[in-house]
N, C-alpha and C positions, 0 to 999 in steps of 0.2 A: 454090561455093554452100555455105552453112552449113546443117546439117541438125539444127536444134533439134527436140526431141521426135520422134525418128526412128520411134518406135513408131506415130505417127499418119500416117506417110508410106506410101502403098501400095507393094506390090511392083512394080507396073507403073511407077510414078513413079521408084522407085530404079533399075530396070532401064534405063529411058529416059535417066535422068541419067548412068548409067554408060556407056551407049552414046555419049553426048556427051562422054565423057572424064573424068567425075567418079569417081575411084578410091574416094573415100569412100563413094559410093553403092553401088558393087559390094561393098565391105567390109561395109557394113550389111546388104545383101541376103544375102550369103553367111553372115554371122553369124546372121541370122534363121532360115535354113533348114539350117544346118550339121549339126545332129544328125539330122534327117530324111534329108538327102542322103547322109550318111555311112552311115546304116543301110541305105539302098537299095544303096549300093555294096558294103557288106559282105555283105548277103544275096545279092547277085547273084554276086559273085566267090568268096565263102566263104573269103577269104584276106585277113588284115588289111593286108599290104603291098600286094597288088594293089588292094585297096579304096582305100587311101590314094593310090596312084598314079592310079587311075581318077578319083578325086575331083579331084585336081589337074588332070588332063587335061580333065575336065569344066568346071572353073572357067575354064580358058584358053579352051575352046570357047565357053562362055557369054559371056565378054567379047568374043570375036571376032565372034560372031554376034548379039549383042544388037540391033544395028541392024536386023536382019531380023525381029525379034519382031513377029508379026501380031496378037497378043491374041485369037486364036480359042480359046485355052484360058488357064487361069490361069498365072501365072509359075511357080508351084511345079510344076505339071504339065509345063510346058515344060522346066524344069530337071531334073525327074525323068527325062524321056525322054533328055536329054543324058547324065545320069549313067549310066543303064542302057546306052546305046550305048557310052560310054567303058569301062564295066565289061566288056561283051562284047568290045570290042577288046582289052582286057588279057587276057582269058581266051584269045582266039584266039592272041595273041602267045605266051602261056605254053605253049600246046599245041604250037606250032611250035618252041619253044626248049627245052622240058623233055624231054630224052632220057635221063634217068637210068634205069638198069635197075631192075626190081623186085627186092627182096631175095629170096634163096632162103628156103624154108620153114625155120622154126626149131623143132626138137623140144624145146627147153629152155624153153618158155613157162612162166611161173609158174602155180601152181594157183589157181583162182578162189576168191574169198572171198565171204562173205555180202553185203558192201557193194560188190561189183564192178559197175561200170557199163559193162562191155564190150559187153553186148547193146545198150545205148542208143547207144554210140559206133558200133558196127557198123551199126545201123539208119540213123543219120545219114549215115555214109559211103556206105551203099548208096543212100540217097535222093539224096545229092549226085552220085554217079556216074550214077545213072539220069537225073537232070536234065541232065547233060552230053550224054546221047544225043539229047535233044529238039532240034528246030530252034529257033533263037533266038526266033522269034516266039511259039512255043508255050511255051517256057521262061519268057519274061518275063511272059506272061499268067498262067501258073500261079503264079509267084512272087508276083505282085501280088495275085491273088485268094485263093489257098490259103494262102500263107505270111504275107503282110502283112495279110490280111483286108480288102482293099479291095473295094468293090462292083464289079460288072461295069461299071456306067456310069462310075464313077470311073476305072477301069482303061482303059476305052475313050477317055475324054478324055485321059488321060496318054499313051496310045500313039498317039493320033490316028487311031483306027479306029472303026468302028461297034460298038455293044454286041453285035450278033449275031456279029461277027468274033471278039470276045473269048470269047464262049460256045463258038464252034466251035473256037477254038484250045485252050481249056481242055479240052473234051471229047476232042479228038484227042490232046492231050498226056497226059491221064489214062489213056486207053486204052493208049498206048505205055508209060506208067509201070507200068500193071498187068501188061503183058507182061514188062517188064524186072524188076520186083520180085516176080513170081509165085513165085519160089523161097522168099521169106520166108513165104508161106502154107504151102508144102509142109513147111517146117521145124517149124511148130507142129503 
């Protein structure tokens, strides 16, 4: 099939054509959503290599499961969910395989300067580690709502759950994050 004026073709039509074997349709669909899906993968994994691998895994999964798309959500929400799942799979695999020991304390650290961003980096690392403590469902809800700025309803559609479930997951996750990150308040 030729795809003149691809910008006028809906995501659903591209996905269904891809499911019927049209690789050009998949290419157009992926190109249309590439930046968004890549940012979802990167925000979820917080590692560029894992994000890239997760995105490739997600693309394969999308092509394999396109036939089963039920259209009860938008194609973008459906692909978002697949990318998040692929990213979490990457994180789980990395946890099982990454057995490098932590370095010993180093007393020869450089002296801090006025333009030092160490506190910001430390805060981001602390938040990233705290997010790792959360169950996957709570983590993905918090990332979508608090980090990506999505609405509760948008997140609910993307995750395939009720809005109340998203609110509950966010509330529980925020409570756990407050416990894990409580030391940051004590330092101030």
